[in-house]
C-alpha positions in Angstrom: 13.2 53.2 -35.8 10.7 51.5 -38.2 12.8 48.4 -38.2 12.8 48.3 -34.4 9.1 48.6 -34.2 8.6 46.0 -36.8 10.7 43.5 -34.8 8.7 44.3 -31.7 5.5 43.5 -33.5 7.0 40.3 -34.9 8.0 39.3 -31.3 4.4 39.9 -30.0 2.9 38.0 -32.9 5.3 35.1 -32.4 4.3 34.7 -28.7 0.6 34.8 -29.6 1.1 32.2 -32.3 3.0 30.0 -29.9 0.1 30.2 -27.4 -2.4 29.3 -30.1 -0.2 26.4 -31.3 -0.1 25.0 -27.8 -3.9 25.3 -27.4 -4.4 23.6 -30.7 -2.1 20.7 -29.7 -4.1 20.3 -26.5 -7.3 20.2 -28.5 -6.0 17.6 -30.9 -4.8 15.4 -28.2 -8.2 15.3 -26.3 -8.8 11.7 -27.3 -5.6 10.5 -25.7 -5.8 12.6 -22.6 -5.1 10.7 -19.4 -7.7 12.0 -17.0 -7.1 11.8 -13.2 -10.0 9.2 -12.9 -8.4 7.0 -15.6 -5.1 7.3 -13.8 -6.7 6.2 -10.5 -8.4 3.3 -12.2 -5.1 2.1 -13.6 -3.3 2.4 -10.3 -6.1 0.6 -8.4 -6.1 -2.3 -10.9 -2.4 -2.7 -11.7 -0.3 -1.6 -8.7 1.5 -4.6 -7.2 1.5 -3.4 -3.6 -2.3 -3.3 -3.7 -2.5 -6.8 -5.2 -0.2 -8.0 -2.4 -2.3 -6.6 0.4 -5.5 -7.8 -1.3 -4.0 -11.3 -1.2 -3.0 -10.9 2.5 -6.6 -10.0 3.3 -7.9 -13.0 1.4 -5.5 -15.3 3.3 -6.8 -13.9 6.6 -10.4 -14.5 5.4 -9.5 -18.2 4.9 -7.9 -18.3 8.3 -11.3 -17.5 9.9 -12.7 -20.7 8.2 -9.8 -22.7 9.4 -10.1 -21.4 13.0 -13.8 -22.3 13.0 -13.0 -25.8 11.8 -10.4 -26.3 14.5 -13.3 -26.7 16.9 -14.5 -29.8 15.2 -13.7 -33.3 16.7 -10.5 -35.0 15.7 -11.3 -38.2 13.9 -8.3 -40.5 13.2 -8.6 -43.7 11.3 -5.5 -46.0 11.1 -4.7 -49.5 9.7 -1.4 -51.4 9.9 -0.3 -54.8 8.8 3.0 -56.3 9.8 5.0 -59.5 9.9 7.2 -60.5 12.8 7.8 -62.3 16.0 6.0 -61.9 19.4 8.6 -62.9 21.9 7.7 -61.5 25.3 9.8 -60.6 28.3 9.0 -59.6 31.8 10.5 -56.1 32.4 10.0 -52.3 32.5 9.3 -49.9 29.7 9.1 -46.1 29.6 7.1 -43.9 27.2 10.0 -41.8 25.9 9.4 -39.5 22.9 10.0 -41.2 19.6 9.0 -44.3 17.8 8.0 -47.2 20.1 7.3 -50.7 18.8 5.3 -53.0 21.2 4.8 -56.8 20.7 2.6 -58.9 22.9 3.2 -62.6 23.4 4.0 -65.3 26.0 7.3 -65.4 27.8 9.4 -68.2 26.6 12.5 -69.7 28.2 14.6 -69.1 25.1 14.6 -66.9 22.1 12.7 -68.2 19.0 12.1 -66.8 15.5 8.5 -68.0 15.0 6.9 -65.3 12.9 3.4 -64.6 11.4 1.3 -61.8 10.0 -0.7 -59.5 12.2 -2.9 -56.5 11.8 -4.3 -53.6 13.9 -7.2 -51.4 12.8 -8.5 -48.4 14.9 -10.6 -45.3 14.8 -10.2 -42.6 17.4 -12.3 -39.5 18.1 -11.4 -36.7 20.4 -13.4 -33.6 21.0 -12.6 -30.6 23.2 -16.2 -30.0 24.3 -15.2 -27.2 26.8 -12.0 -25.1 26.9 -13.2 -22.0 28.8 -13.7 -20.0 25.6 -10.4 -20.9 23.9 -12.0 -21.9 20.7 -14.1 -18.8 20.5 -11.0 -16.8 21.2 -9.2 -18.4 18.3 -12.0 -17.5 15.9 -12.2 -13.9 17.3 -8.4 -13.6 16.8 -8.7 -14.8 13.2 -11.4 -12.3 12.6 -9.3 -9.6 14.2 -6.4 -10.5 11.8 -8.8 -10.3 8.8 -10.1 -6.9 10.0 -6.5 -5.7 10.4 -5.5 -6.8 6.9 -8.7 -5.5 5.3 -8.1 -2.1 7.0 -4.5 -2.2 5.8 -5.7 -2.8 2.2 -8.1 0.2 2.5 -5.5 2.5 3.9 -3.1 1.5 1.2 -5.7 2.2 -1.5 -6.3 5.6 0.1 -2.6 6.4 0.2 -2.1 5.3 -3.3 -5.0 7.4 -4.5 -3.4 10.4 -2.8 0.0 9.6 -4.3 -1.4 9.3 -7.8 -3.4 12.5 -7.5 -0.3 14.3 -6.1 1.9 13.0 -8.9 -0.7 13.9 -11.5 -1.0 17.5 -10.3 2.8 17.8 -10.0 3.3 16.7 -13.6 0.6 19.0 -14.8 2.3 21.9 -13.0 5.7 20.8 -14.5 4.2 20.7 -18.0 2.8 24.2 -17.6 6.1 25.4 -16.2 7.8 24.0 -19.3 5.2 25.8 -21.5 5.9 29.1 -19.7 9.6 28.7 -20.2 9.1 28.1 -23.9 7.1 31.2 -24.2 9.7 33.2 -22.3 12.5 31.8 -24.5 10.6 32.9 -27.6 10.1 36.4 -26.1 13.7 36.7 -25.1 14.9 35.5 -28.5 12.7 38.2 -30.3 13.9 40.8 -27.8 17.5 39.9 -28.5 17.0 40.4 -32.2 15.7 43.9 -31.6 18.7 44.7 -29.3 21.2 43.3 -31.8 19.7 45.5 -34.6 19.8 48.6 -32.4 23.4 48.0 -31.2 24.5 47.3 -34.8 23.0 50.7 -35.8 24.7 52.4 -32.9 21.5 53.3 -31.2 22.5 51.4 -28.0 25.8 50.5 -26.4 27.4 47.3 -27.4 27.2 45.9 -23.9 23.4 45.6 -24.5 23.9 42.8 -27.0 26.1 41.0 -24.5 23.4 41.2 -21.8 20.8 40.1 -24.4 22.9 37.0 -25.2 23.2 36.3 -21.5 19.4 36.5 -21.1 18.9 34.2 -24.0 21.3 31.7 -22.6 19.6 31.9 -19.2 16.2 31.4 -20.9 17.5 28.3 -22.7 18.8 26.9 -19.4 15.5 27.5 -17.8 13.8 25.5 -20.5 16.2 22.6 -20.0 15.6 22.7 -16.2 11.8 22.7 -16.9 12.2 19.7 -19.2 14.2 17.8 -16.6 11.6 18.6 -13.9 8.8 17.5 -16.2 10.6 14.2 -17.0 11.2 13.4 -13.3 7.5 14.1 -12.5 6.4 11.9 -15.5 8.6 9.1 -14.1 7.1 9.5 -10.7 3.5 9.3 -12.1 4.4 6.2 -14.1 5.8 4.6 -10.9 2.6 5.4 -9.0 0.5 4.0 -11.8 2.6 0.8 -11.9 3.4 1.2 -15.6 6.4 1.9 -17.8 7.7 5.4 -18.0 6.3 7.4 -20.8 5.0 10.8 -21.8 1.6 11.8 -20.7 -1.1 14.2 -22.0 -3.0 15.4 -19.0 -6.4 17.0 -18.4 -5.9 20.8 -18.3 -9.1 21.3 -16.2 -6.9 21.5 -13.0 -5.2 24.5 -14.5 -8.2 26.3 -15.9 -11.0 25.6 -13.4 -11.3 25.8 -9.6 -12.9 23.0 -7.6 -16.7 23.3 -7.8 -17.4 22.5 -4.2 -14.8 24.0 -1.9 -15.3 23.5 1.9 -17.3 26.5 3.3 -15.7 26.1 6.7 -12.5 24.6 8.2 -12.5 20.8 8.5 -11.5 19.1 11.7 -12.9 15.6 11.7 -10.3 12.8 11.2 -12.0 10.1 13.1 -12.7 8.0 10.0 -9.3 8.3 8.5 -8.2 5.0 6.8 -4.8 5.1 8.4 -6.3 5.5 11.9 -8.7 2.7 11.3 -5.8 0.5 10.3 -3.9 1.3 13.5 -7.1 0.8 15.5 -7.5 -2.7 13.9 -3.9 -3.5 14.8 -4.5 -2.6 18.4 -7.7 -4.7 18.5 -6.0 -7.8 16.9 -3.1 -7.5 19.4 -5.6 -7.5 22.3 -7.4 -10.5 20.8 -4.0 -12.3 20.6 -3.4 -11.5 24.3 -6.9 -13.0 25.1 -6.0 -16.3 23.3 -2.7 -16.5 25.1 -4.4 -16.1 28.5 -6.9 -18.9 27.7 -4.3 -21.5 26.6 -3.3 -22.0 30.2 -6.8 -23.1 31.3 -8.0 -26.7 31.5 -9.6 -28.5 28.6 -12.5 -31.0 28.9 -12.5 -33.6 26.2 -14.8 -36.4 25.0 -13.1 -39.3 23.4 -13.9 -42.7 21.9 -11.9 -45.6 20.5 -12.8 -48.5 18.3 -10.1 -51.2 17.7 -9.9 -54.4 15.7 -6.9 -56.8 15.7 -5.8 -59.8 13.7 -3.0 -62.3 14.3 -1.5 -65.4 12.7 -0.7 -66.8 16.2 -3.5 -69.0 17.7 -5.1 -68.5 21.1 -3.2 -71.6 22.5 0.2 -70.6 21.0 3.1 -71.8 23.1 6.6 -71.0 21.8 7.9 -74.2 23.4 5.5 -76.3 21.4 5.7 -76.4 17.7 2.7 -75.3 15.5 -0.4 -73.4 16.6 0.5 -70.4 14.4 0.1 -69.7 10.7 2.3 -67.8 8.3 -0.5 -67.3 5.8 -1.1 -63.6 5.0 -4.9 -63.7 5.1 -5.0 -65.6 8.3 -2.9 -62.9 10.0 -4.6 -59.8 8.7 -8.2 -60.9 9.2 -9.6 -59.0 12.3 -10.8 -61.5 14.9 -10.9 -59.4 18.1 -12.4 -56.0 18.7 -12.6 -53.5 21.6 -14.2 -50.1 22.1 -13.9 -47.4 24.7 -15.7 -44.1 25.3 -15.0 -41.6 28.1 -14.5 -38.1 29.2 -11.2 -36.5 30.4 -9.8 -33.2 31.6 -6.2 -32.0 31.1 -4.5 -29.0 32.7 -0.9 -28.1 32.3 -0.4 -26.1 35.5 3.0 -24.8 34.5 1.4 -23.0 31.6 0.0 -20.6 34.1 3.4 -19.0 34.7 4.4 -19.2 31.0 1.3 -17.5 29.7 1.4 -14.7 32.3 4.6 -13.3 30.9 3.5 -13.8 27.3 0.2 -12.0 28.0 2.2 -9.1 29.5 4.4 -9.0 26.5 1.4 -8.9 24.2 -0.2 -6.1 26.2 3.0 -4.1 25.8 2.6 -4.6 22.0 -0.9 -3.2 22.3 0.3 -0.2 24.3 3.0 0.5 21.6 0.4 0.3 18.8 -1.8 2.7 20.9 1.1 5.1 21.1 1.5 5.0 17.3 -2.2 5.6 17.0 -2.1 8.7 19.2 1.0 10.0 17.4 -0.6 9.7 14.0 -3.9 11.2 15.2 -2.1 14.2 16.5 -0.1 14.6 13.2 -3.2 14.3 11.1 -5.0 16.8 13.2 -2.2 19.3 12.8 -1.9 18.6 9.1 -5.6 19.2 8.6 -5.4 22.6 10.4 -2.4 23.5 8.1 -4.4 22.3 5.1 -7.3 24.6 5.9 -4.8 27.6 6.0 -3.1 26.5 2.8 -6.4 26.4 0.9 -7.2 30.0 2.0 -3.8 31.2 1.0 -3.9 29.4 -2.4 -7.3 31.0 -3.2 -5.9 34.4 -2.2 -2.9 33.9 -4.5 -5.2 32.7 -7.3 -7.2 35.9 -7.1 -4.1 38.1 -7.2 -2.3 36.4 -10.1 -4.4 38.1 -12.9 -3.7 41.5 -11.4 0.0 40.7 -11.2 0.1 39.4 -14.8 -1.7 42.4 -16.2 0.6 44.8 -14.4 3.8 43.1 -15.4 2.7 42.6 -19.0 1.9 46.4 -19.3 5.2 47.2 -17.6 7.2 45.0 -20.0 5.4 46.6 -23.0 6.2 50.1 -21.6 9.8 49.3 -20.9 10.3 47.8 -24.4 8.9 50.9 -26.1 10.9 53.2 -23.8 14.0 51.2 -24.6 13.3 51.4 -28.3 13.2 55.2 -28.0 16.3 55.3 -25.9 14.5 56.2 -22.7 15.2 53.0 -20.7 18.2 50.8 -20.2 18.6 47.2 -21.0 18.6 46.5 -17.2 15.1 48.0 -17.0 13.9 45.8 -19.8 15.4 42.6 -18.4 13.9 43.3 -15.0 10.5 43.8 -16.6 11.0 40.6 -18.6 11.9 38.7 -15.4 8.8 40.0 -13.6 6.6 39.1 -16.6 8.0 35.5 -16.7 7.4 35.2 -12.9 3.8 36.4 -13.2 3.1 34.0 -16.1 4.5 31.1 -14.0 2.4 32.1 -11.0 -0.6 32.3 -13.2 0.0 28.8 -14.7 0.3 27.1 -11.3 -2.1 29.2 -9.2 -5.1 27.1 -10.0 -3.2 23.8 -9.6 -2.0 25.1 -6.2 -5.7 25.3 -5.1 -6.2 21.7 -6.2 -3.0 20.6 -4.4 -4.2 22.3 -1.2 -7.5 20.6 -1.5 -5.7 17.3 -2.0 -3.6 17.9 1.1 -6.9 18.5 3.1 -8.4 15.3 1.7 -5.2 13.3 2.6 -5.2 14.8 6.2 -8.9 14.2 6.8 -9.1 10.8 5.2 -11.9 11.9 2.8 -10.6 11.5 -0.7 -14.1 12.2 -2.1 -13.5 15.8 -0.9 -11.0 16.0 -3.7 -12.2 13.7 -6.5 -15.9 14.5 -6.4 -15.6 18.1 -7.7 -17.2 17.7 -11.2 
């Protein structure tokens, strides 16, 4: 009997020592603790998806400048110098697409190969001074694309913050679960030693030792499962942070302390949710694109001007039937000797664009309608999720308040059953059931506080207000 009681005391002392060792390890690792704020900073600065969407937004910002500059006049300066013949021929010509070479010279009775240098210099300016708002529509469309990409970046940042916080809390819960399973394994191991002694002394049936071995094996399996789960959650956190997989020492405040400023009443406002703002920006940019398409079919009023200079090695009295009167000297041919200018105003209107743009505008409006449907769908989902989050927070708080009561009761019950078993007044089944209840109560205690934080995170994700979660200290 004394031996049995001694083993029981050793079991209790071992569990207490294990608790103290874990607390000491946590205290020693404070300097290397990865806080949630540090994790968020790492993710915001290193995650490749965020970098990609930031570059998309920067590209759209540059497109606004480009769209504004598209309204400037087109100024084209050209110069060409060539060497060749100028045989002329009375006939027809058509301006087909492609490269067209034109020579100007008198019509001779026969082909000749008199050749000289020539040059042509020109500067052209063309300015669409009025296009029924098309240029302004281009700029507005570019701004709409930028607003869309900027909103996409913000909603991706928000989602990434939520994912990092969720992965952080999940890993923290997994680590505490691992710790609880280690404590349970130590307790089962000590209890098994007590049972083996009693069965060896004939105080309990031999089947008790078999059951004790089975419980010990089950406790070891539970530890292995807890390790696997912890490793998977650590890998997920590393992915969300954009770093290599590694072990993490996390801040235990989310296990030991409730949020300081919990909502005093249910939340229901989702109007400023980043994902909704992104979809709203997509709808707006689609409408702006439809506006651009509708204006491309309208007339365009242009102001133009041309200044030309020409040089030629052929003289003003050149006659192909008379020898001479042309020079093959390079500088005589490329020197500009004649100039012309022209200024004017013109209007162009491709009437067939009216029918083409009508169907394209309808197509773009359907795109806008589809995006509006997505907006309404997401809005309804977020509203329902927020209502669910309000309820989850209430339930999590209620469970948090109940866990100490449960733990105290199961701990006392386990102690009683162990003493009764030692005195032959309880069976091994009673002890193992009490052991299971105690382990379950300890697990509930370890994750109860984290569950409150997770419920608050769910509310923050549904309402679009991440500060509701992060600004609690």
